[in-house]
Each structure stands twice: as structure tokens, then as C-alpha cells.
Gaussian input, Z-matrix of N, CA and C with variables (Angstrom, degrees):
# hf/3-21g

backbone

0 1
 N
 C     1     B1
 C     2     B2     1     A1
 N     3     B3     2     A2     1     D1
 C     4     B4     3     A3     2     D2
 C     5     B5     4     A4     3     D3
 N     6     B6     5     A5     4     D4
 C     7     B7     6     A6     5     D5
 C     8     B8     7     A7     6     D6
 N     9     B9     8     A8     7     D7
 C    10    B10     9     A9     8     D8
 C    11    B11    10    A10     9     D9
 N    12    B12    11    A11    10    D10
 C    13    B13    12    A12    11    D11
 C    14    B14    13    A13    12    D12
 N    15    B15    14    A14    13    D13
 C    16    B16    15    A15    14    D14
 C    17    B17    16    A16    15    D15
 N    18    B18    17    A17    16    D16
 C    19    B19    18    A18    17    D17
 C    20    B20    19    A19    18    D18
 N    21    B21    20    A20    19    D19
 C    22    B22    21    A21    20    D20
 C    23    B23    22    A22    21    D21
 N    24    B24    23    A23    22    D22
 C    25    B25    24    A24    23    D23
 C    26    B26    25    A25    24    D24
 N    27    B27    26    A26    25    D25
 C    28    B28    27    A27    26    D26
 C    29    B29    28    A28    27    D27
 N    30    B30    29    A29    28    D28
 C    31    B31    30    A30    29    D29
 C    32    B32    31    A31    30    D30
 N    33    B33    32    A32    31    D31
 C    34    B34    33    A33    32    D32
 C    35    B35    34    A34    33    D33
 N    36    B36    35    A35    34    D34
 C    37    B37    36    A36    35    D35
 C    38    B38    37    A37    36    D36
 N    39    B39    38    A38    37    D37
 C    40    B40    39    A39    38    D38
 C    41    B41    40    A40    39    D39
 N    42    B42    41    A41    40    D40
 C    43    B43    42    A42    41    D41
 C    44    B44    43    A43    42    D42
 N    45    B45    44    A44    43    D43
 C    46    B46    45    A45    44    D44
 C    47    B47    46    A46    45    D45
 N    48    B48    47    A47    46    D46
 C    49    B49    48    A48    47    D47
 C    50    B50    49    A49    48    D48
 N    51    B51    50    A50    49    D49
 C    52    B52    51    A51    50    D50
 C    53    B53    52    A52    51    D51
 N    54    B54    53    A53    52    D52
 C    55    B55    54    A54    53    D53
 C    56    B56    55    A55    54    D54
 N    57    B57    56    A56    55    D55
 C    58    B58    57    A57    56    D56
 C    59    B59    58    A58    57    D57
 N    60    B60    59    A59    58    D58
 C    61    B61    60    A60    59    D59
 C    62    B62    61    A61    60    D60
 N    63    B63    62    A62    61    D61
 C    64    B64    63    A63    62    D62
 C    65    B65    64    A64    63    D63
 N    66    B66    65    A65    64    D64
 C    67    B67    66    A66    65    D65
 C    68    B68    67    A67    66    D66
 N    69    B69    68    A68    67    D67
 C    70    B70    69    A69    68    D68
 C    71    B71    70    A70    69    D69
 N    72    B72    71    A71    70    D70
 C    73    B73    72    A72    71    D71
 C    74    B74    73    A73    72    D72
 N    75    B75    74    A74    73    D73
 C    76    B76    75    A75    74    D74
 C    77    B77    76    A76    75    D75
 N    78    B78    77    A77    76    D76
 C    79    B79    78    A78    77    D77
 C    80    B80    79    A79    78    D78
 N    81    B81    80    A80    79    D79
 C    82    B82    81    A81    80    D80
 C    83    B83    82    A82    81    D81
 N    84    B84    83    A83    82    D82
 C    85    B85    84    A84    83    D83
 C    86    B86    85    A85    84    D84
 N    87    B87    86    A86    85    D85
 C    88    B88    87    A87    86    D86
 C    89    B89    88    A88    87    D87
 N    90    B90    89    A89    88    D88
 C    91    B91    90    A90    89    D89
 C    92    B92    91    A91    90    D90
 N    93    B93    92    A92    91    D91
 C    94    B94    93    A93    92    D92
 C    95    B95    94    A94    93    D93
 N    96    B96    95    A95    94    D94
 C    97    B97    96    A96    95    D95
 C    98    B98    97    A97    96    D96
 N    99    B99    98    A98    97    D97
 C   100   B100    99    A99    98    D98
 C   101   B101   100   A100    99    D99
 N   102   B102   101   A101   100   D100
 C   103   B103   102   A102   101   D101
 C   104   B104   103   A103   102   D102
 N   105   B105   104   A104   103   D103
 C   106   B106   105   A105   104   D104
 C   107   B107   106   A106   105   D105
 N   108   B108   107   A107   106   D106
 C   109   B109   108   A108   107   D107
 C   110   B110   109   A109   108   D108
 N   111   B111   110   A110   109   D109
 C   112   B112   111   A111   110   D110
 C   113   B113   112   A112   111   D111
 N   114   B114   113   A113   112   D112
 C   115   B115   114   A114   113   D113
 C   116   B116   115   A115   114   D114
 N   117   B117   116   A116   115   D115
 C   118   B118   117   A117   116   D116
 C   119   B119   118   A118   117   D117
 N   120   B120   119   A119   118   D118
 C   121   B121   120   A120   119   D119
 C   122   B122   121   A121   120   D120
 N   123   B123   122   A122   121   D121
 C   124   B124   123   A123   122   D122
 C   125   B125   124   A124   123   D123
 N   126   B126   125   A125   124   D124
 C   127   B127   126   A126   125   D125
 C   128   B128   127   A127   126   D126
 N   129   B129   128   A128   127   D127
 C   130   B130   129   A129   128   D128
 C   131   B131   130   A130   129   D129
 N   132   B132   131   A131   130   D130
 C   133   B133   132   A132   131   D131
 C   134   B134   133   A133   132   D132
 N   135   B135   134   A134   133   D133
 C   136   B136   135   A135   134   D134
 C   137   B137   136   A136   135   D135
 N   138   B138   137   A137   136   D136
 C   139   B139   138   A138   137   D137
 C   140   B140   139   A139   138   D138
 N   141   B141   140   A140   139   D139
 C   142   B142   141   A141   140   D140
 C   143   B143   142   A142   141   D141
 N   144   B144   143   A143   142   D142
 C   145   B145   144   A144   143   D143
 C   146   B146   145   A145   144   D144
 N   147   B147   146   A146   145   D145
 C   148   B148   147   A147   146   D146
 C   149   B149   148   A148   147   D147
 N   150   B150   149   A149   148   D148
 C   151   B151   150   A150   149   D149
 C   152   B152   151   A151   150   D150
 N   153   B153   152   A152   151   D151
 C   154   B154   153   A153   152   D152
 C   155   B155   154   A154   153   D153
 N   156   B156   155   A155   154   D154
 C   157   B157   156   A156   155   D155
 C   158   B158   157   A157   156   D156
 N   159   B159   158   A158   157   D157
 C   160   B160   159   A159   158   D158
 C   161   B161   160   A160   159   D159
 N   162   B162   161   A161   160   D160
 C   163   B163   162   A162   161   D161
 C   164   B164   163   A163   162   D162
 N   165   B165   164   A164   163   D163
 C   166   B166   165   A165   164   D164
 C   167   B167   166   A166   165   D165
 N   168   B168   167   A167   166   D166
 C   169   B169   168   A168   167   D167
 C   170   B170   169   A169   168   D168
 N   171   B171   170   A170   169   D169
 C   172   B172   171   A171   170   D170
 C   173   B173   172   A172   171   D171
 N   174   B174   173   A173   172   D172
 C   175   B175   174   A174   173   D173
 C   176   B176   175   A175   174   D174
 N   177   B177   176   A176   175   D175
 C   178   B178   177   A177   176   D176
 C   179   B179   178   A178   177   D177
 N   180   B180   179   A179   178   D178
 C   181   B181   180   A180   179   D179
 C   182   B182   181   A181   180   D180
 N   183   B183   182   A182   181   D181
 C   184   B184   183   A183   182   D182
 C   185   B185   184   A184   183   D183
 N   186   B186   185   A185   184   D184
 C   187   B187   186   A186   185   D185
 C   188   B188   187   A187   186   D186
 N   189   B189   188   A188   187   D187
 C   190   B190   189   A189   188   D188
 C   191   B191   190   A190   189   D189
 N   192   B192   191   A191   190   D190
 C   193   B193   192   A192   191   D191
 C   194   B194   193   A193   192   D192
 N   195   B195   194   A194   193   D193
 C   196   B196   195   A195   194   D194
 C   197   B197   196   A196   195   D195
 N   198   B198   197   A197   196   D196
 C   199   B199   198   A198   197   D197
 C   200   B200   199   A199   198   D198
 N   201   B201   200   A200   199   D199
 C   202   B202   201   A201   200   D200
 C   203   B203   202   A202   201   D201
 N   204   B204   203   A203   202   D202
 C   205   B205   204   A204   203   D203
 C   206   B206   205   A205   204   D204
 N   207   B207   206   A206   205   D205
 C   208   B208   207   A207   206   D206
 C   209   B209   208   A208   207   D207
 N   210   B210   209   A209   208   D208
 C   211   B211   210   A210   209   D209
 C   212   B212   211   A211   210   D210
 N   213   B213   212   A212   211   D211
 C   214   B214   213   A213   212   D212
 C   215   B215   214   A214   213   D213
 N   216   B216   215   A215   214   D214
 C   217   B217   216   A216   215   D215
 C   218   B218   217   A217   216   D216
 N   219   B219   218   A218   217   D217
 C   220   B220   219   A219   218   D218
 C   221   B221   220   A220   219   D219
 N   222   B222   221   A221   220   D220
 C   223   B223   222   A222   221   D221
 C   224   B224   223   A223   222   D222
 N   225   B225   224   A224   223   D223
 C   226   B226   225   A225   224   D224
 C   227   B227   226   A226   225   D225
 N   228   B228   227   A227   226   D226
 C   229   B229   228   A228   227   D227
 C   230   B230   229   A229   228   D228
 N   231   B231   230   A230   229   D229
 C   232   B232   231   A231   230   D230
 C   233   B233   232   A232   231   D231
 N   234   B234   233   A233   232   D232
 C   235   B235   234   A234   233   D233
 C   236   B236   235   A235   234   D234
 N   237   B237   236   A236   235   D235
 C   238   B238   237   A237   236   D236
 C   239   B239   238   A238   237   D237
 N   240   B240   239   A239   238   D238
 C   241   B241   240   A240   239   D239
 C   242   B242   241   A241   240   D240
 N   243   B243   242   A242   241   D241
 C   244   B244   243   A243   242   D242
 C   245   B245   244   A244   243   D243
 N   246   B246   245   A245   244   D244
 C   247   B247   246   A246   245   D245
 C   248   B248   247   A247   246   D246
 N   249   B249   248   A248   247   D247
 C   250   B250   249   A249   248   D248
 C   251   B251   250   A250   249   D249
 N   252   B252   251   A251   250   D250
 C   253   B253   252   A252   251   D251
 C   254   B254   253   A253   252   D252
 N   255   B255   254   A254   253   D253
 C   256   B256   255   A255   254   D254
 C   257   B257   256   A256   255   D255
 N   258   B258   257   A257   256   D256
 C   259   B259   258   A258   257   D257
 C   260   B260   259   A259   258   D258
 N   261   B261   260   A260   259   D259
 C   262   B262   261   A261   260   D260
 C   263   B263   262   A262   261   D261
 N   264   B264   263   A263   262   D262
 C   265   B265   264   A264   263   D263
 C   266   B266   265   A265   264   D264
 N   267   B267   266   A266   265   D265
 C   268   B268   267   A267   266   D266
 C   269   B269   268   A268   267   D267
 N   270   B270   269   A269   268   D268
 C   271   B271   270   A270   269   D269
 C   272   B272   271   A271   270   D270
 N   273   B273   272   A272   271   D271
 C   274   B274   273   A273   272   D272
 C   275   B275   274   A274   273   D273
 N   276   B276   275   A275   274   D274
 C   277   B277   276   A276   275   D275
 C   278   B278   277   A277   276   D276
 N   279   B279   278   A278   277   D277
 C   280   B280   279   A279   278   D278
 C   281   B281   280   A280   279   D279
 N   282   B282   281   A281   280   D280
 C   283   B283   282   A282   281   D281
 C   284   B284   283   A283   282   D282
 N   285   B285   284   A284   283   D283
 C   286   B286   285   A285   284   D284
 C   287   B287   286   A286   285   D285
 N   288   B288   287   A287   286   D286
 C   289   B289   288   A288   287   D287
 C   290   B290   289   A289   288   D288
 N   291   B291   290   A290   289   D289
 C   292   B292   291   A291   290   D290
 C   293   B293   292   A292   291   D291
 N   294   B294   293   A293   292   D292
 C   295   B295   294   A294   293   D293
 C   296   B296   295   A295   294   D294
 N   297   B297   296   A296   295   D295
 C   298   B298   297   A297   296   D296
 C   299   B299   298   A298   297   D297
 N   300   B300   299   A299   298   D298
 C   301   B301   300   A300   299   D299
 C   302   B302   301   A301   300   D300
 N   303   B303   302   A302   301   D301
 C   304   B304   303   A303   302   D302
 C   305   B305   304   A304   303   D303
 N   306   B306   305   A305   304   D304
 C   307   B307   306   A306   305   D305
 C   308   B308   307   A307   306   D306

   B1=1.4457
   B2=1.5196
   B3=1.2860
   B4=1.4647
   B5=1.5249
   B6=1.3369
   B7=1.4618
   B8=1.5230
   B9=1.3274
   B10=1.4572
   B11=1.5116
   B12=1.3402
   B13=1.4603
   B14=1.5251
   B15=1.3263
   B16=1.4539
   B17=1.5168
   B18=1.3253
   B19=1.4532
   B20=1.5209
   B21=1.3234
   B22=1.4595
   B23=1.5217
   B24=1.3353
   B25=1.4668
   B26=1.5315
   B27=1.3205
   B28=1.4551
   B29=1.5159
   B30=1.3178
   B31=1.4626
   B32=1.5285
   B33=1.3279
   B34=1.4588
   B35=1.5242
   B36=1.3216
   B37=1.4583
   B38=1.5185
   B39=1.3055
   B40=1.4538
   B41=1.5234
   B42=1.3259
   B43=1.4583
   B44=1.5273
   B45=1.3195
   B46=1.4663
   B47=1.5223
   B48=1.3189
   B49=1.4629
   B50=1.5218
   B51=1.3099
   B52=1.4654
   B53=1.5122
   B54=1.2841
   B55=1.4523
   B56=1.5130
   B57=1.3163
   B58=1.4637
   B59=1.5145
   B60=1.3338
   B61=1.4590
   B62=1.5138
   B63=1.3115
   B64=1.4538
   B65=1.5237
   B66=1.3222
   B67=1.4566
   B68=1.5179
   B69=1.3195
   B70=1.4551
   B71=1.5289
   B72=1.3265
   B73=1.4542
   B74=1.5201
   B75=1.3379
   B76=1.4677
   B77=1.5210
   B78=1.3164
   B79=1.4707
   B80=1.5231
   B81=1.3145
   B82=1.4614
   B83=1.5258
   B84=1.3309
   B85=1.4662
   B86=1.5207
   B87=1.3177
   B88=1.4600
   B89=1.5246
   B90=1.3154
   B91=1.4627
   B92=1.5274
   B93=1.3237
   B94=1.4646
   B95=1.5305
   B96=1.3211
   B97=1.4682
   B98=1.5238
   B99=1.3333
   B100=1.4609
   B101=1.5295
   B102=1.3114
   B103=1.4708
   B104=1.5254
   B105=1.3322
   B106=1.4594
   B107=1.5121
   B108=1.3266
   B109=1.4600
   B110=1.5263
   B111=1.3305
   B112=1.4545
   B113=1.5084
   B114=1.3187
   B115=1.4584
   B116=1.5138
   B117=1.3185
   B118=1.4510
   B119=1.5049
   B120=1.2992
   B121=1.4569
   B122=1.5167
   B123=1.3378
   B124=1.4553
   B125=1.5185
   B126=1.3240
   B127=1.4609
   B128=1.5293
   B129=1.3313
   B130=1.4644
   B131=1.5241
   B132=1.3166
   B133=1.4630
   B134=1.5259
   B135=1.3157
   B136=1.4563
   B137=1.5227
   B138=1.3229
   B139=1.4614
   B140=1.5233
   B141=1.3267
   B142=1.4660
   B143=1.5259
   B144=1.3294
   B145=1.4677
   B146=1.5281
   B147=1.3237
   B148=1.4672
   B149=1.5255
   B150=1.3241
   B151=1.4658
   B152=1.5211
   B153=1.3381
   B154=1.4573
   B155=1.5256
   B156=1.3378
   B157=1.4656
   B158=1.5269
   B159=1.3226
   B160=1.4560
   B161=1.5133
   B162=1.3228
   B163=1.4672
   B164=1.5195
   B165=1.3439
   B166=1.4595
   B167=1.5191
   B168=1.3164
   B169=1.4636
   B170=1.5188
   B171=1.3481
   B172=1.4686
   B173=1.5281
   B174=1.3258
   B175=1.4661
   B176=1.5243
   B177=1.2884
   B178=1.4658
   B179=1.5235
   B180=1.3391
   B181=1.4627
   B182=1.5270
   B183=1.3358
   B184=1.4729
   B185=1.5317
   B186=1.3172
   B187=1.4627
   B188=1.5322
   B189=1.3313
   B190=1.4574
   B191=1.5098
   B192=1.3091
   B193=1.4580
   B194=1.5178
   B195=1.3045
   B196=1.4563
   B197=1.5141
   B198=1.3214
   B199=1.4563
   B200=1.5176
   B201=1.2834
   B202=1.4590
   B203=1.5135
   B204=1.2863
   B205=1.4550
   B206=1.5149
   B207=1.2920
   B208=1.4556
   B209=1.5128
   B210=1.2966
   B211=1.4621
   B212=1.5159
   B213=1.2985
   B214=1.4580
   B215=1.5222
   B216=1.3072
   B217=1.4610
   B218=1.5294
   B219=1.3069
   B220=1.4539
   B221=1.5182
   B222=1.3339
   B223=1.4566
   B224=1.5179
   B225=1.3139
   B226=1.4597
   B227=1.5195
   B228=1.3113
   B229=1.4627
   B230=1.5288
   B231=1.2863
   B232=1.4628
   B233=1.5300
   B234=1.3265
   B235=1.4598
   B236=1.5267
   B237=1.3295
   B238=1.4546
   B239=1.5287
   B240=1.3366
   B241=1.4645
   B242=1.5325
   B243=1.3074
   B244=1.4537
   B245=1.5338
   B246=1.3250
   B247=1.4676
   B248=1.5341
   B249=1.3403
   B250=1.4612
   B251=1.5262
   B252=1.3168
   B253=1.4654
   B254=1.5253
   B255=1.3265
   B256=1.4616
   B257=1.5336
   B258=1.3133
   B259=1.4689
   B260=1.5234
   B261=1.3115
   B262=1.4750
   B263=1.5200
   B264=1.3348
   B265=1.4626
   B266=1.5224
   B267=1.3338
   B268=1.4602
   B269=1.5301
   B270=1.3197
   B271=1.4686
   B272=1.5224
   B273=1.3162
   B274=1.4658
   B275=1.5212
   B276=1.3235
   B277=1.4607
   B278=1.5288
   B279=1.3229
   B280=1.4641
   B281=1.5287
   B282=1.3310
   B283=1.4575
   B284=1.5311
   B285=1.3160
   B286=1.4650
   B287=1.5258
   B288=1.3061
   B289=1.4666
   B290=1.5162
   B291=1.3099
   B292=1.4565
   B293=1.5144
   B294=1.3072
   B295=1.4525
   B296=1.5038
   B297=1.3068
   B298=1.4487
   B299=1.5169
   B300=1.3402
   B301=1.4581
   B302=1.5268
   B303=1.2863
   B304=1.4594
   B305=1.5191
   B306=1.3055
   B307=1.4622
   B308=1.4945
   A1=109.13
   A2=118.01
   A3=120.70
   A4=112.28
   A5=117.22
   A6=121.27
   A7=107.73
   A8=115.29
   A9=121.05
   A10=107.90
   A11=115.96
   A12=121.37
   A13=110.08
   A14=115.40
   A15=122.22
   A16=108.99
   A17=115.26
   A18=121.31
   A19=108.01
   A20=116.95
   A21=122.39
   A22=108.15
   A23=115.84
   A24=121.80
   A25=111.95
   A26=116.02
   A27=121.28
   A28=115.19
   A29=117.33
   A30=121.70
   A31=108.44
   A32=116.21
   A33=119.18
   A34=110.29
   A35=115.14
   A36=121.05
   A37=109.22
   A38=116.36
   A39=122.81
   A40=108.34
   A41=116.02
   A42=121.75
   A43=108.75
   A44=116.19
   A45=121.01
   A46=108.49
   A47=115.78
   A48=121.36
   A49=109.51
   A50=115.25
   A51=119.37
   A52=108.27
   A53=115.45
   A54=121.26
   A55=109.64
   A56=115.22
   A57=119.76
   A58=113.03
   A59=116.26
   A60=120.28
   A61=109.41
   A62=116.56
   A63=121.85
   A64=108.24
   A65=114.19
   A66=119.42
   A67=108.65
   A68=116.45
   A69=120.73
   A70=110.13
   A71=116.37
   A72=122.28
   A73=108.25
   A74=116.88
   A75=121.27
   A76=112.29
   A77=117.63
   A78=120.18
   A79=111.47
   A80=117.10
   A81=120.87
   A82=110.90
   A83=117.04
   A84=120.90
   A85=110.18
   A86=116.66
   A87=121.48
   A88=110.94
   A89=117.17
   A90=121.72
   A91=111.15
   A92=117.02
   A93=120.86
   A94=110.56
   A95=116.84
   A96=120.51
   A97=110.77
   A98=116.73
   A99=120.21
   A100=111.87
   A101=117.06
   A102=121.42
   A103=112.59
   A104=115.88
   A105=120.27
   A106=114.56
   A107=116.94
   A108=120.50
   A109=113.88
   A110=117.61
   A111=119.04
   A112=111.36
   A113=115.03
   A114=121.28
   A115=109.12
   A116=115.51
   A117=120.38
   A118=111.26
   A119=115.70
   A120=124.08
   A121=106.27
   A122=115.84
   A123=120.13
   A124=110.09
   A125=117.74
   A126=120.40
   A127=111.49
   A128=115.83
   A129=121.50
   A130=111.83
   A131=116.46
   A132=119.46
   A133=111.96
   A134=117.57
   A135=121.22
   A136=111.93
   A137=117.13
   A138=119.32
   A139=114.66
   A140=118.71
   A141=120.65
   A142=112.66
   A143=118.90
   A144=120.92
   A145=110.44
   A146=117.79
   A147=121.25
   A148=111.23
   A149=116.91
   A150=120.51
   A151=109.41
   A152=116.42
   A153=120.79
   A154=111.81
   A155=117.34
   A156=121.65
   A157=112.09
   A158=117.63
   A159=121.17
   A160=114.51
   A161=116.99
   A162=120.85
   A163=112.65
   A164=117.25
   A165=122.18
   A166=110.36
   A167=115.05
   A168=122.40
   A169=108.11
   A170=118.09
   A171=119.21
   A172=110.41
   A173=115.58
   A174=121.06
   A175=109.38
   A176=116.51
   A177=123.91
   A178=113.56
   A179=117.20
   A180=120.59
   A181=113.82
   A182=120.14
   A183=118.25
   A184=113.44
   A185=117.61
   A186=121.46
   A187=113.37
   A188=116.53
   A189=119.47
   A190=110.06
   A191=115.98
   A192=120.77
   A193=110.17
   A194=115.72
   A195=121.67
   A196=109.80
   A197=115.01
   A198=120.95
   A199=113.26
   A200=114.06
   A201=121.81
   A202=108.31
   A203=116.55
   A204=120.54
   A205=110.59
   A206=115.49
   A207=122.37
   A208=106.63
   A209=115.20
   A210=119.58
   A211=110.23
   A212=115.39
   A213=122.42
   A214=104.95
   A215=115.96
   A216=120.52
   A217=108.71
   A218=115.03
   A219=119.89
   A220=108.91
   A221=115.45
   A222=120.45
   A223=114.47
   A224=118.09
   A225=119.71
   A226=110.21
   A227=116.62
   A228=121.50
   A229=112.62
   A230=116.53
   A231=121.06
   A232=112.67
   A233=117.62
   A234=121.40
   A235=112.12
   A236=117.11
   A237=121.37
   A238=110.53
   A239=117.14
   A240=119.37
   A241=110.41
   A242=116.28
   A243=121.74
   A244=111.10
   A245=118.42
   A246=121.22
   A247=111.40
   A248=117.12
   A249=120.51
   A250=109.62
   A251=116.75
   A252=120.79
   A253=110.79
   A254=116.85
   A255=121.23
   A256=110.83
   A257=116.99
   A258=120.54
   A259=110.53
   A260=117.28
   A261=121.57
   A262=109.84
   A263=117.15
   A264=120.49
   A265=110.87
   A266=117.20
   A267=121.36
   A268=110.66
   A269=117.60
   A270=120.90
   A271=111.87
   A272=116.86
   A273=120.38
   A274=109.98
   A275=117.16
   A276=120.45
   A277=110.69
   A278=118.26
   A279=122.49
   A280=111.55
   A281=116.62
   A282=120.66
   A283=113.59
   A284=118.17
   A285=121.08
   A286=112.48
   A287=117.71
   A288=121.26
   A289=112.26
   A290=117.47
   A291=122.24
   A292=110.33
   A293=116.12
   A294=121.37
   A295=107.92
   A296=116.36
   A297=121.30
   A298=108.33
   A299=116.28
   A300=117.97
   A301=111.68
   A302=115.97
   A303=121.57
   A304=109.67
   A305=116.43
   A306=121.32
   A307=111.31
   D1=133.90
   D2=-179.24
   D3=-96.91
   D4=8.79
   D5=174.17
   D6=-122.61
   D7=119.57
   D8=179.44
   D9=-104.10
   D10=136.81
   D11=-176.78
   D12=-104.04
   D13=129.33
   D14=178.69
   D15=-129.22
   D16=159.76
   D17=176.51
   D18=-111.36
   D19=125.54
   D20=179.86
   D21=-124.06
   D22=105.01
   D23=-176.81
   D24=54.47
   D25=42.54
   D26=178.10
   D27=83.51
   D28=-3.52
   D29=179.80
   D30=-104.37
   D31=127.50
   D32=178.86
   D33=-77.52
   D34=131.52
   D35=177.51
   D36=-120.55
   D37=133.96
   D38=176.89
   D39=-102.17
   D40=121.03
   D41=-177.08
   D42=-113.48
   D43=121.10
   D44=177.72
   D45=-81.03
   D46=128.07
   D47=-178.49
   D48=-119.75
   D49=159.30
   D50=174.41
   D51=-146.07
   D52=157.14
   D53=-179.62
   D54=-165.24
   D55=179.36
   D56=-178.83
   D57=-77.92
   D58=-24.39
   D59=-175.60
   D60=-142.79
   D61=143.97
   D62=172.91
   D63=-151.12
   D64=159.67
   D65=-178.74
   D66=-150.68
   D67=151.80
   D68=173.84
   D69=-102.61
   D70=15.19
   D71=178.08
   D72=-104.36
   D73=111.66
   D74=-175.62
   D75=-58.83
   D76=-38.00
   D77=179.68
   D78=-65.24
   D79=-38.95
   D80=178.66
   D81=-67.40
   D82=-41.84
   D83=178.43
   D84=-64.89
   D85=-44.48
   D86=179.22
   D87=-60.09
   D88=-45.68
   D89=178.84
   D90=-62.18
   D91=-42.99
   D92=179.20
   D93=-62.40
   D94=-42.17
   D95=179.04
   D96=-64.54
   D97=-43.72
   D98=179.72
   D99=-63.07
   D100=-27.00
   D101=178.38
   D102=-86.62
   D103=1.46
   D104=177.37
   D105=79.34
   D106=24.77
   D107=-175.55
   D108=-92.29
   D109=1.49
   D110=178.84
   D111=154.52
   D112=-160.81
   D113=179.58
   D114=-117.80
   D115=157.50
   D116=-179.44
   D117=-127.61
   D118=155.09
   D119=178.28
   D120=-122.51
   D121=106.01
   D122=-175.88
   D123=-156.81
   D124=165.45
   D125=178.52
   D126=-58.95
   D127=147.02
   D128=-179.36
   D129=-56.29
   D130=-37.08
   D131=-177.70
   D132=-63.87
   D133=-21.48
   D134=179.48
   D135=-73.74
   D136=-35.87
   D137=-174.21
   D138=-113.34
   D139=2.93
   D140=-175.24
   D141=-60.19
   D142=-39.26
   D143=179.81
   D144=-64.62
   D145=-37.52
   D146=179.36
   D147=-69.27
   D148=-34.20
   D149=176.91
   D150=-68.74
   D151=-46.51
   D152=-179.96
   D153=-62.04
   D154=-30.86
   D155=178.53
   D156=-83.55
   D157=-2.77
   D158=179.35
   D159=79.41
   D160=13.99
   D161=-179.89
   D162=-84.75
   D163=-26.50
   D164=-178.46
   D165=-132.14
   D166=156.24
   D167=177.41
   D168=-124.66
   D169=119.65
   D170=177.65
   D171=-66.70
   D172=146.41
   D173=177.92
   D174=-129.16
   D175=161.95
   D176=176.67
   D177=57.46
   D178=28.89
   D179=-178.07
   D180=-55.96
   D181=-36.98
   D182=179.64
   D183=-62.01
   D184=-15.19
   D185=-176.28
   D186=-108.77
   D187=3.40
   D188=179.81
   D189=-64.97
   D190=135.64
   D191=176.01
   D192=-89.46
   D193=177.19
   D194=177.79
   D195=-95.07
   D196=149.34
   D197=173.33
   D198=81.27
   D199=169.66
   D200=179.28
   D201=-152.23
   D202=161.92
   D203=179.78
   D204=-109.57
   D205=140.80
   D206=171.69
   D207=-131.90
   D208=148.68
   D209=-175.38
   D210=-126.85
   D211=144.39
   D212=168.61
   D213=-112.41
   D214=121.36
   D215=-176.18
   D216=-114.85
   D217=130.61
   D218=178.73
   D219=-144.98
   D220=162.93
   D221=-169.32
   D222=-74.18
   D223=-60.44
   D224=-172.20
   D225=-148.02
   D226=120.48
   D227=-178.65
   D228=-64.52
   D229=-32.02
   D230=-173.81
   D231=-62.64
   D232=-37.09
   D233=-176.78
   D234=-112.19
   D235=26.64
   D236=-177.21
   D237=-74.19
   D238=127.31
   D239=175.77
   D240=-62.91
   D241=149.64
   D242=-178.70
   D243=-57.45
   D244=-39.79
   D245=-178.63
   D246=-62.64
   D247=-32.72
   D248=177.17
   D249=-71.16
   D250=-45.07
   D251=177.88
   D252=-59.28
   D253=-40.83
   D254=179.51
   D255=-66.82
   D256=-39.49
   D257=178.24
   D258=-64.67
   D259=-42.93
   D260=178.33
   D261=-62.79
   D262=-47.02
   D263=179.67
   D264=-59.56
   D265=-41.48
   D266=178.76
   D267=-62.42
   D268=-47.53
   D269=-178.61
   D270=-63.80
   D271=-42.16
   D272=178.39
   D273=-61.10
   D274=-44.29
   D275=179.50
   D276=-67.49
   D277=-43.76
   D278=-177.69
   D279=-59.94
   D280=-41.82
   D281=-175.84
   D282=-95.87
   D283=7.43
   D284=-176.62
   D285=-57.71
   D286=-38.47
   D287=-178.19
   D288=-106.79
   D289=18.45
   D290=-178.57
   D291=-64.54
   D292=130.17
   D293=174.51
   D294=-119.94
   D295=129.43
   D296=178.78
   D297=-64.58
   D298=123.44
   D299=-175.70
   D300=-68.15
   D301=140.99
   D302=179.79
   D303=-79.14
   D304=153.15
   D305=177.17
   D306=-86.02

């Protein structure tokens, strides 16, 4: 995502960013950050183990907003097998009250 969301005195601000490389794969972003190749914008739960291990340092904490987005992507609702619909319903229910753990 090229728009990062921050909270500034309770007001959400959307900041457009650009760089030479980006990825929508959290593991790839995490690995790149651990190798010192840049900064990443991702849920705290994604990088908390790396912070605890001393591999990463969180930045801009006073501006972190609440919540995170996760997506379920699928091809076509019209021809979706029942088992896929059931899996999606289960995941939505399971993560409905998910709170990103604080560091």
C-alpha cells in the first residue's frame, strides 16, 4: 500500500509514500527490514517477535493508529464452493474481536 495511515492528536492522517521497492507479502517486508533495507508499515503482531529479539526498532510510535486491515481475496462469489464459504465465515468470526497486541 502506498498510503500509510497515522493518528495525529486523534486525527487520522493518510501519508502517501514512495520507494524503490514494495511488497504486499508481510514476510518479505519483514525480512527486508531485518536486513536493513528500509522501513515497513505493518500490524504490530507481524513484527513483535523481531522487536523482542532486537532485530527491529519501532519508529513513529506516537503516531500509530488503532486497528489493522486484513483481506480475504477470492475469485467469484457466484460459483464459490460451500467449503470455501464456510472457511471464510469461520475466519471472519474467529478474527472479529482480534486486537493487535501492543509491544
